[in-house]
N, CA, C and O atoms as a GROMACS GRO file, in nm:
protein
  420
    1UNK      N    1  -5.542   3.822  -0.057
    1UNK     CA    2  -5.481   3.763  -0.173
    1UNK      C    3  -5.334   3.804  -0.187
    1UNK      O    4  -5.249   3.726  -0.228
    2UNK      N    5  -5.310   3.927  -0.152
    2UNK     CA    6  -5.172   3.973  -0.156
    2UNK      C    7  -5.085   3.893  -0.059
    2UNK      O    8  -4.968   3.866  -0.085
    3UNK      N    9  -5.145   3.857   0.052
    3UNK     CA   10  -5.071   3.779   0.150
    3UNK      C   11  -5.038   3.641   0.095
    3UNK      O   12  -4.928   3.590   0.118
    4UNK      N   13  -5.131   3.579   0.024
    4UNK     CA   14  -5.109   3.448  -0.036
    4UNK      C   15  -5.002   3.459  -0.144
    4UNK      O   16  -4.912   3.375  -0.152
    5UNK      N   17  -5.010   3.561  -0.225
    5UNK     CA   18  -4.909   3.581  -0.330
    5UNK      C   19  -4.771   3.605  -0.267
    5UNK      O   20  -4.670   3.557  -0.318
    6UNK      N   21  -4.770   3.678  -0.159
    6UNK     CA   22  -4.646   3.705  -0.090
    6UNK      C   23  -4.586   3.576  -0.035
    6UNK      O   24  -4.465   3.554  -0.044
    7UNK      N   25  -4.670   3.490   0.022
    7UNK     CA   26  -4.623   3.362   0.075
    7UNK      C   27  -4.574   3.272  -0.039
    7UNK      O   28  -4.474   3.201  -0.024
    8UNK      N   29  -4.644   3.274  -0.151
    8UNK     CA   30  -4.602   3.194  -0.267
    8UNK      C   31  -4.468   3.245  -0.318
    8UNK      O   32  -4.380   3.166  -0.352
    9UNK      N   33  -4.452   3.377  -0.324
    9UNK     CA   34  -4.324   3.434  -0.367
    9UNK      C   35  -4.211   3.393  -0.272
    9UNK      O   36  -4.100   3.361  -0.316
   10UNK      N   37  -4.241   3.395  -0.143
   10UNK     CA   38  -4.140   3.356  -0.043
   10UNK      C   39  -4.103   3.208  -0.062
   10UNK      O   40  -3.985   3.173  -0.061
   11UNK      N   41  -4.203   3.122  -0.079
   11UNK     CA   42  -4.178   2.979  -0.100
   11UNK      C   43  -4.100   2.955  -0.229
   11UNK      O   44  -4.008   2.874  -0.231
   12UNK      N   45  -4.135   3.026  -0.334
   12UNK     CA   46  -4.061   3.014  -0.461
   12UNK      C   47  -3.916   3.058  -0.443
   12UNK      O   48  -3.824   2.997  -0.495
   13UNK      N   49  -3.898   3.167  -0.367
   13UNK     CA   50  -3.763   3.216  -0.341
   13UNK      C   51  -3.683   3.112  -0.262
   13UNK      O   52  -3.566   3.087  -0.291
   14UNK      N   53  -3.747   3.051  -0.160
   14UNK     CA   54  -3.681   2.948  -0.080
   14UNK      C   55  -3.644   2.828  -0.168
   14UNK      O   56  -3.536   2.772  -0.154
   15UNK      N   57  -3.734   2.789  -0.258
   15UNK     CA   58  -3.706   2.676  -0.349
   15UNK      C   59  -3.589   2.710  -0.439
   15UNK      O   60  -3.503   2.625  -0.463
   16UNK      N   61  -3.584   2.833  -0.489
   16UNK     CA   62  -3.471   2.875  -0.573
   16UNK      C   63  -3.340   2.871  -0.494
   16UNK      O   64  -3.237   2.828  -0.546
   17UNK      N   65  -3.344   2.915  -0.370
   17UNK     CA   66  -3.224   2.912  -0.285
   17UNK      C   67  -3.181   2.767  -0.261
   17UNK      O   68  -3.062   2.736  -0.266
   18UNK      N   69  -3.278   2.678  -0.235
   18UNK     CA   70  -3.245   2.537  -0.215
   18UNK      C   71  -3.182   2.477  -0.341
   18UNK      O   72  -3.089   2.397  -0.331
   19UNK      N   73  -3.231   2.515  -0.458
   19UNK     CA   74  -3.173   2.467  -0.584
   19UNK      C   75  -3.029   2.516  -0.597
   19UNK      O   76  -2.940   2.441  -0.637
   20UNK      N   77  -3.007   2.644  -0.563
   20UNK     CA   78  -2.872   2.699  -0.570
   20UNK      C   79  -2.779   2.629  -0.472
   20UNK      O   80  -2.664   2.599  -0.503
   21UNK      N   81  -2.831   2.603  -0.351
   21UNK     CA   82  -2.751   2.532  -0.250
   21UNK      C   83  -2.718   2.392  -0.298
   21UNK      O   84  -2.605   2.346  -0.283
   22UNK      N   85  -2.816   2.324  -0.356
   22UNK     CA   86  -2.792   2.189  -0.410
   22UNK      C   87  -2.685   2.193  -0.518
   22UNK      O   88  -2.595   2.109  -0.520
   23UNK      N   89  -2.693   2.291  -0.606
   23UNK     CA   90  -2.592   2.305  -0.711
   23UNK      C   91  -2.455   2.333  -0.651
   23UNK      O   92  -2.355   2.275  -0.694
   24UNK      N   93  -2.450   2.421  -0.551
   24UNK     CA   94  -2.323   2.451  -0.485
   24UNK      C   95  -2.265   2.326  -0.418
   24UNK      O   96  -2.144   2.301  -0.426
   25UNK      N   97  -2.350   2.250  -0.352
   25UNK     CA   98  -2.303   2.127  -0.286
   25UNK      C   99  -2.252   2.026  -0.389
   25UNK      O  100  -2.147   1.964  -0.369
   26UNK      N  101  -2.326   2.011  -0.499
   26UNK     CA  102  -2.282   1.918  -0.604
   26UNK      C  103  -2.148   1.962  -0.663
   26UNK      O  104  -2.059   1.880  -0.685
   27UNK      N  105  -2.135   2.093  -0.687
   27UNK     CA  106  -2.008   2.145  -0.741
   27UNK      C  107  -1.894   2.128  -0.642
   27UNK      O  108  -1.783   2.092  -0.680
   28UNK      N  109  -1.922   2.154  -0.515
   28UNK     CA  110  -1.819   2.138  -0.412
   28UNK      C  111  -1.778   1.991  -0.398
   28UNK      O  112  -1.661   1.960  -0.380
   29UNK      N  113  -1.877   1.902  -0.406
   29UNK     CA  114  -1.848   1.759  -0.397
   29UNK      C  115  -1.763   1.716  -0.515
   29UNK      O  116  -1.665   1.643  -0.498
   30UNK      N  117  -1.799   1.759  -0.635
   30UNK     CA  118  -1.722   1.724  -0.755
   30UNK      C  119  -1.580   1.779  -0.745
   30UNK      O  120  -1.484   1.710  -0.779
   31UNK      N  121  -1.567   1.903  -0.698
   31UNK     CA  122  -1.435   1.965  -0.683
   31UNK      C  123  -1.351   1.888  -0.581
   31UNK      O  124  -1.233   1.860  -0.603
   32UNK      N  125  -1.414   1.853  -0.468
   32UNK     CA  126  -1.343   1.778  -0.364
   32UNK      C  127  -1.300   1.642  -0.416
   32UNK      O  128  -1.187   1.599  -0.390
   33UNK      N  129  -1.387   1.573  -0.487
   33UNK     CA  130  -1.352   1.442  -0.543
   33UNK      C  131  -1.238   1.455  -0.643
   33UNK      O  132  -1.150   1.368  -0.649
   34UNK      N  133  -1.239   1.562  -0.723
   34UNK     CA  134  -1.132   1.584  -0.820
   34UNK      C  135  -0.999   1.608  -0.747
   34UNK      O  136  -0.896   1.552  -0.785
   35UNK      N  137  -1.003   1.690  -0.641
   35UNK     CA  138  -0.881   1.718  -0.565
   35UNK      C  139  -0.829   1.592  -0.495
   35UNK      O  140  -0.708   1.568  -0.492
   36UNK      N  141  -0.918   1.513  -0.440
   36UNK     CA  142  -0.878   1.388  -0.375
   36UNK      C  143  -0.816   1.294  -0.478
   36UNK      O  144  -0.714   1.230  -0.451
   37UNK      N  145  -0.877   1.286  -0.594
   37UNK     CA  146  -0.824   1.199  -0.700
   37UNK      C  147  -0.685   1.246  -0.744
   37UNK      O  148  -0.594   1.165  -0.763
   38UNK      N  149  -0.669   1.377  -0.761
   38UNK     CA  150  -0.538   1.431  -0.799
   38UNK      C  151  -0.434   1.403  -0.690
   38UNK      O  152  -0.320   1.367  -0.720
   39UNK      N  153  -0.475   1.420  -0.564
   39UNK     CA  154  -0.382   1.394  -0.454
   39UNK      C  155  -0.342   1.248  -0.449
   39UNK      O  156  -0.226   1.216  -0.422
   40UNK      N  157  -0.437   1.159  -0.475
   40UNK     CA  158  -0.406   1.015  -0.480
   40UNK      C  159  -0.307   0.985  -0.592
   40UNK      O  160  -0.214   0.906  -0.574
   41UNK      N  161  -0.328   1.048  -0.706
   41UNK     CA  162  -0.237   1.024  -0.818
   41UNK      C  163  -0.096   1.072  -0.784
   41UNK      O  164   0.002   1.004  -0.813
   42UNK      N  165  -0.087   1.189  -0.722
   42UNK     CA  166   0.044   1.241  -0.683
   42UNK      C  167   0.108   1.149  -0.580
   42UNK      O  168   0.227   1.118  -0.589
   43UNK      N  169   0.029   1.107  -0.482
   43UNK     CA  170   0.082   1.018  -0.377
   43UNK      C  171   0.126   0.884  -0.437
   43UNK      O  172   0.231   0.832  -0.401
   44UNK      N  173   0.046   0.829  -0.526
   44UNK     CA  174   0.083   0.702  -0.589
   44UNK      C  175   0.210   0.716  -0.672
   44UNK      O  176   0.295   0.627  -0.673
   45UNK      N  177   0.223   0.829  -0.741
   45UNK     CA  178   0.346   0.852  -0.819
   45UNK      C  179   0.467   0.861  -0.726
   45UNK      O  180   0.573   0.806  -0.757
   46UNK      N  181   0.451   0.928  -0.614
   46UNK     CA  182   0.560   0.938  -0.516
   46UNK      C  183   0.596   0.801  -0.460
   46UNK      O  184   0.713   0.766  -0.446
   47UNK      N  185   0.493   0.723  -0.428
   47UNK     CA  186   0.516   0.589  -0.375
   47UNK      C  187   0.589   0.503  -0.477
   47UNK      O  188   0.684   0.432  -0.443
   48UNK      N  189   0.546   0.509  -0.602
   48UNK     CA  190   0.613   0.431  -0.706
   48UNK      C  191   0.757   0.475  -0.724
   48UNK      O  192   0.845   0.392  -0.744
   49UNK      N  193   0.780   0.606  -0.717
   49UNK     CA  194   0.916   0.658  -0.731
   49UNK      C  195   1.004   0.608  -0.616
   49UNK      O  196   1.115   0.562  -0.638
   50UNK      N  197   0.952   0.619  -0.493
   50UNK     CA  198   1.028   0.574  -0.376
   50UNK      C  199   1.052   0.423  -0.381
   50UNK      O  200   1.161   0.376  -0.349
   51UNK      N  201   0.950   0.348  -0.422
   51UNK     CA  202   0.965   0.203  -0.434
   51UNK      C  203   1.073   0.168  -0.536
   51UNK      O  204   1.154   0.078  -0.514
   52UNK      N  205   1.073   0.240  -0.648
   52UNK     CA  206   1.174   0.214  -0.751
   52UNK      C  207   1.314   0.245  -0.698
   52UNK      O  208   1.409   0.172  -0.725
   53UNK      N  209   1.326   0.354  -0.622
   53UNK     CA  210   1.456   0.389  -0.564
   53UNK      C  211   1.502   0.283  -0.464
   53UNK      O  212   1.618   0.242  -0.466
   54UNK      N  213   1.411   0.240  -0.379
   54UNK     CA  214   1.444   0.137  -0.280
   54UNK      C  215   1.480   0.007  -0.350
   54UNK      O  216   1.578  -0.059  -0.312
   55UNK      N  217   1.402  -0.030  -0.450
   55UNK     CA  218   1.430  -0.154  -0.524
   55UNK      C  219   1.566  -0.148  -0.590
   55UNK      O  220   1.643  -0.245  -0.587
   56UNK      N  221   1.597  -0.035  -0.651
   56UNK     CA  222   1.727  -0.019  -0.717
   56UNK      C  223   1.841  -0.031  -0.616
   56UNK      O  224   1.941  -0.098  -0.642
   57UNK      N  225   1.825   0.035  -0.501
   57UNK     CA  226   1.929   0.028  -0.398
   57UNK      C  227   1.946  -0.114  -0.347
   57UNK      O  228   2.059  -0.160  -0.327
   58UNK      N  229   1.835  -0.183  -0.326
   58UNK     CA  230   1.843  -0.321  -0.277
   58UNK      C  231   1.906  -0.414  -0.381
   58UNK      O  232   1.983  -0.503  -0.346
   59UNK      N  233   1.873  -0.392  -0.508
   59UNK     CA  234   1.933  -0.475  -0.613
   59UNK      C  235   2.084  -0.452  -0.622
   59UNK      O  236   2.160  -0.546  -0.638
   60UNK      N  237   2.126  -0.325  -0.610
   60UNK     CA  238   2.270  -0.296  -0.612
   60UNK      C  239   2.340  -0.360  -0.493
   60UNK      O  240   2.448  -0.417  -0.507
   61UNK      N  241   2.278  -0.350  -0.376
   61UNK     CA  242   2.335  -0.411  -0.256
   61UNK      C  243   2.343  -0.563  -0.271
   61UNK      O  244   2.443  -0.624  -0.233
   62UNK      N  245   2.237  -0.623  -0.327
   62UNK     CA  246   2.236  -0.767  -0.349
   62UNK      C  247   2.348  -0.808  -0.444
   62UNK      O  248   2.422  -0.902  -0.416
   63UNK      N  249   2.360  -0.737  -0.555
   63UNK     CA  250   2.465  -0.769  -0.652
   63UNK      C  251   2.603  -0.756  -0.590
   63UNK      O  252   2.690  -0.839  -0.613
   64UNK      N  253   2.623  -0.652  -0.512
   64UNK     CA  254   2.752  -0.631  -0.447
   64UNK      C  255   2.783  -0.745  -0.350
   64UNK      O  256   2.894  -0.799  -0.350
   65UNK      N  257   2.684  -0.782  -0.269
   65UNK     CA  258   2.706  -0.891  -0.174
   65UNK      C  259   2.725  -1.024  -0.246
   65UNK      O  260   2.806  -1.107  -0.203
   66UNK      N  261   2.652  -1.044  -0.353
   66UNK     CA  262   2.666  -1.168  -0.430
   66UNK      C  263   2.806  -1.178  -0.488
   66UNK      O  264   2.868  -1.285  -0.484
   67UNK      N  265   2.857  -1.069  -0.543
   67UNK     CA  266   2.993  -1.069  -0.597
   67UNK      C  267   3.095  -1.099  -0.487
   67UNK      O  268   3.190  -1.175  -0.507
   68UNK      N  269   3.074  -1.039  -0.368
   68UNK     CA  270   3.165  -1.063  -0.257
   68UNK      C  271   3.160  -1.208  -0.211
   68UNK      O  272   3.263  -1.269  -0.184
   69UNK      N  273   3.040  -1.263  -0.203
   69UNK     CA  274   3.025  -1.403  -0.162
   69UNK      C  275   3.090  -1.496  -0.264
   69UNK      O  276   3.160  -1.590  -0.227
   70UNK      N  277   3.069  -1.469  -0.393
   70UNK     CA  278   3.131  -1.550  -0.497
   70UNK      C  279   3.283  -1.542  -0.490
   70UNK      O  280   3.352  -1.642  -0.506
   71UNK      N  281   3.334  -1.422  -0.467
   71UNK     CA  282   3.479  -1.405  -0.455
   71UNK      C  283   3.533  -1.481  -0.334
   71UNK      O  284   3.637  -1.547  -0.342
   72UNK      N  285   3.461  -1.472  -0.223
   72UNK     CA  286   3.503  -1.544  -0.102
   72UNK      C  287   3.501  -1.695  -0.125
   72UNK      O  288   3.592  -1.767  -0.082
   73UNK      N  289   3.397  -1.744  -0.192
   73UNK     CA  290   3.388  -1.888  -0.220
   73UNK      C  291   3.502  -1.932  -0.311
   73UNK      O  292   3.565  -2.036  -0.288
   74UNK      N  293   3.528  -1.854  -0.413
   74UNK     CA  294   3.636  -1.887  -0.505
   74UNK      C  295   3.770  -1.890  -0.431
   74UNK      O  296   3.852  -1.978  -0.454
   75UNK      N  297   3.791  -1.792  -0.342
   75UNK     CA  298   3.914  -1.786  -0.264
   75UNK      C  299   3.926  -1.910  -0.174
   75UNK      O  300   4.032  -1.973  -0.166
   76UNK      N  301   3.816  -1.945  -0.106
   76UNK     CA  302   3.817  -2.063  -0.019
   76UNK      C  303   3.842  -2.190  -0.098
   76UNK      O  304   3.915  -2.278  -0.053
   77UNK      N  305   3.781  -2.200  -0.216
   77UNK     CA  306   3.799  -2.319  -0.299
   77UNK      C  307   3.943  -2.331  -0.347
   77UNK      O  308   4.000  -2.440  -0.347
   78UNK      N  309   4.001  -2.220  -0.387
   78UNK     CA  310   4.140  -2.222  -0.431
   78UNK      C  311   4.232  -2.258  -0.315
   78UNK      O  312   4.331  -2.330  -0.334
   79UNK      N  313   4.201  -2.210  -0.196
   79UNK     CA  314   4.280  -2.245  -0.079
   79UNK      C  315   4.270  -2.395  -0.052
   79UNK      O  316   4.370  -2.460  -0.020
   80UNK      N  317   4.151  -2.450  -0.064
   80UNK     CA  318   4.130  -2.593  -0.045
   80UNK      C  319   4.208  -2.674  -0.149
   80UNK      O  320   4.272  -2.773  -0.115
   81UNK      N  321   4.201  -2.630  -0.275
   81UNK     CA  322   4.276  -2.699  -0.382
   81UNK      C  323   4.426  -2.695  -0.353
   81UNK      O  324   4.497  -2.794  -0.371
   82UNK      N  325   4.471  -2.580  -0.308
   82UNK     CA  326   4.614  -2.565  -0.278
   82UNK      C  327   4.655  -2.660  -0.165
   82UNK      O  328   4.761  -2.721  -0.170
   83UNK      N  329   4.571  -2.671  -0.064
   83UNK     CA  330   4.600  -2.762   0.046
   83UNK      C  331   4.604  -2.906  -0.003
   83UNK      O  332   4.691  -2.983   0.037
   84UNK      N  333   4.509  -2.943  -0.091
   84UNK     CA  334   4.509  -3.079  -0.144
   84UNK      C  335   4.634  -3.107  -0.226
   84UNK      O  336   4.692  -3.216  -0.218
   85UNK      N  337   4.675  -3.011  -0.304
   85UNK     CA  338   4.795  -3.030  -0.389
   85UNK      C  339   4.922  -3.043  -0.304
   85UNK      O  340   5.016  -3.112  -0.342
   86UNK      N  341   4.921  -2.975  -0.191
   86UNK     CA  342   5.042  -2.978  -0.107
   86UNK      C  343   5.054  -3.107  -0.026
   86UNK      O  344   5.161  -3.134   0.029
   87UNK      N  345   4.949  -3.184  -0.018
   87UNK     CA  346   4.954  -3.310   0.056
   87UNK      C  347   5.032  -3.413  -0.024
   87UNK      O  348   5.026  -3.419  -0.147
   88UNK      N  349   5.106  -3.494   0.050
   88UNK     CA  350   5.179  -3.604  -0.014
   88UNK      C  351   5.080  -3.712  -0.054
   88UNK      O  352   4.994  -3.752   0.024
   89UNK      N  353   5.094  -3.757  -0.176
   89UNK     CA  354   5.006  -3.863  -0.222
   89UNK      C  355   5.085  -3.994  -0.222
   89UNK      O  356   5.195  -4.003  -0.276
   90UNK      N  357   5.027  -4.092  -0.160
   90UNK     CA  358   5.090  -4.222  -0.154
   90UNK      C  359   4.999  -4.318  -0.230
   90UNK      O  360   4.910  -4.382  -0.174
   91UNK      N  361   5.024  -4.326  -0.358
   91UNK     CA  362   4.939  -4.405  -0.447
   91UNK      C  363   4.942  -4.554  -0.409
   91UNK      O  364   4.839  -4.622  -0.418
   92UNK      N  365   5.057  -4.603  -0.368
   92UNK     CA  366   5.070  -4.745  -0.334
   92UNK      C  367   4.980  -4.780  -0.216
   92UNK      O  368   4.908  -4.880  -0.220
   93UNK      N  369   4.983  -4.700  -0.111
   93UNK     CA  370   4.897  -4.726   0.005
   93UNK      C  371   4.749  -4.708  -0.029
   93UNK      O  372   4.665  -4.785   0.018
   94UNK      N  373   4.718  -4.610  -0.109
   94UNK     CA  374   4.579  -4.589  -0.151
   94UNK      C  375   4.527  -4.709  -0.226
   94UNK      O  376   4.416  -4.756  -0.201
   95UNK      N  377   4.607  -4.761  -0.320
   95UNK     CA  378   4.565  -4.879  -0.395
   95UNK      C  379   4.548  -5.000  -0.303
   95UNK      O  380   4.456  -5.079  -0.322
   96UNK      N  381   4.634  -5.014  -0.206
   96UNK     CA  382   4.623  -5.126  -0.113
   96UNK      C  383   4.494  -5.116  -0.031
   96UNK      O  384   4.425  -5.216  -0.012
   97UNK      N  385   4.462  -4.997   0.017
   97UNK     CA  386   4.338  -4.979   0.095
   97UNK      C  387   4.218  -5.004   0.007
   97UNK      O  388   4.123  -5.069   0.050
   98UNK      N  389   4.220  -4.953  -0.116
   98UNK     CA  390   4.106  -4.975  -0.206
   98UNK      C  391   4.090  -5.123  -0.240
   98UNK      O  392   3.978  -5.174  -0.244
   99UNK      N  393   4.201  -5.192  -0.265
   99UNK     CA  394   4.192  -5.336  -0.293
   99UNK      C  395   4.133  -5.409  -0.174
   99UNK      O  396   4.050  -5.499  -0.190
  100UNK      N  397   4.175  -5.372  -0.056
  100UNK     CA  398   4.126  -5.439   0.063
  100UNK      C  399   3.976  -5.414   0.082
  100UNK      O  400   3.901  -5.505   0.114
  101UNK      N  401   3.935  -5.289   0.062
  101UNK     CA  402   3.794  -5.253   0.081
  101UNK      C  403   3.705  -5.311  -0.029
  101UNK      O  404   3.595  -5.360  -0.002
  102UNK      N  405   3.752  -5.305  -0.150
  102UNK     CA  406   3.668  -5.346  -0.262
  102UNK      C  407   3.673  -5.497  -0.289
  102UNK      O  408   3.573  -5.557  -0.328
  103UNK      N  409   3.788  -5.557  -0.268
  103UNK     CA  410   3.803  -5.698  -0.307
  103UNK      C  411   3.832  -5.790  -0.189
  103UNK      O  412   3.858  -5.909  -0.208
  104UNK      N  413   3.829  -5.736  -0.068
  104UNK     CA  414   3.858  -5.812   0.055
  104UNK      C  415   3.990  -5.888   0.044
  104UNK      O  416   3.996  -6.005   0.080
  105UNK      N  417   4.088  -5.825  -0.001
  105UNK     CA  418   4.220  -5.890  -0.016
  105UNK      C  419   4.311  -5.854   0.095
  105UNK      O  420   4.426  -5.899   0.099
   0.00000   0.00000   0.00000
């Protein structure tokens, strides 16, 4: 009988150890999930910060290039206007060509 009680005590002890191991595993899993979640949050914050920095730099570059393009276009347009103004206008010949084209005269 003592042997049976001893075996029962051993089995009970093993069951208690298994319960403790299960608790340890559950706690370790919860801790690991918490750490992974925290790391993801930190990584996402870093990614958002870097994205915002990149977006800001790209927007500044875009605005700068847009201003330069607009300035270049304005310069080219003014040059074109200046060239047109410097041309001799012959209103009499223009009217004659238009009359011929429009009225077959």
